[in-house]
Residue, then its C-alpha position, 0 to 999 in steps of 0.5 A: x511467500x514469494x521471494x520478491x515479496x519477502x525482499x520488500x519486507x526485509x528491505x523496508x524493515x517490516x515484520x509480518x504478522x503471520x498472514x501471508x496468502x493469495x487472493x483474487x486481486x479484485x477482492x484484495x484491493x476492495x478490502x479496507x481491513x486486515x487480511x485473514x491470518x493464514x498459516x505460514x507453515x503451508x509454504x510459500x504464497x504464490x499466485x496461481x493465476x494472473x488474477x491473483x495477488x500474493x500478499x503479506x500482513x505486517x505488524x503495525x509497529x513495523x509500519x510505524x518504524x518504516x514511516x519514522x525512518x523513511x521520512x526522518x520525523x518520528x511520529x509525523x505519520x501514524x498508520x490509520x488502516x492496514x497497509x497493503x504489501x503485495x506482489x501482483x503480476x510481477x509488480x511488488x508494491x506497498x501502500x500505506x494509509x497514515x495521518x500526517x500530524x504536521x499537515x493535519x491530513x490523511x495520507x495514502x503513500x504507494x511505493x513500487x519496488x524495482x530490484x533493490x530500489x523503492x520509488x514513491x508512485x502515489x501520494x494523496x493527502x486528503x481531508x473532508x474539505x480537499x484532496x491533493x495528489x501526485x500520482x504516477x501509476x500510468x505504467x502500472x496496472x494500478x490506480x487511485x480511487x477518490x470519490x468514485x473517480x479513477x486516477x492513474x496520473x497527474x498532480x492536482x486537487x479535487x473535492x475532499x473525501x474520507x477514504x482513498x483506495x488503491x485499486x486495479x486500473 
């Protein structure tokens, strides 16, 4: 696993589930499920080209602990799909999908890591009736896809959806 990716996991208090690896970025971002388990004894996962992403699969319980600690309201957010913790072209990110029990909607939260600092670059709340978002990904290679629309920046709302994806712009 890349040193920078390892630092994200340590800084966020996330525990790996033993799956680390590299994959073509387009395939990684399309996958909504858990990544395949790769033997960590194979050594560090380093991308071999600009089209690859290095990723780590994290334990669900550590994602819950991260959400509880980050938002100060234990149990408010409950993970709904495997998070993405990755290093792509030197940019380290973590994307979490969770249900917000307080506002009764699904939430996608995207964080970027710059040194020791974590910044939220995307927050998308969605139900089947309405999707609201605050996205600032224009200086990154990433975007959010909602109902087939690619969004890189802005604060607005749009039609409801059942899924929100974090993709390459």
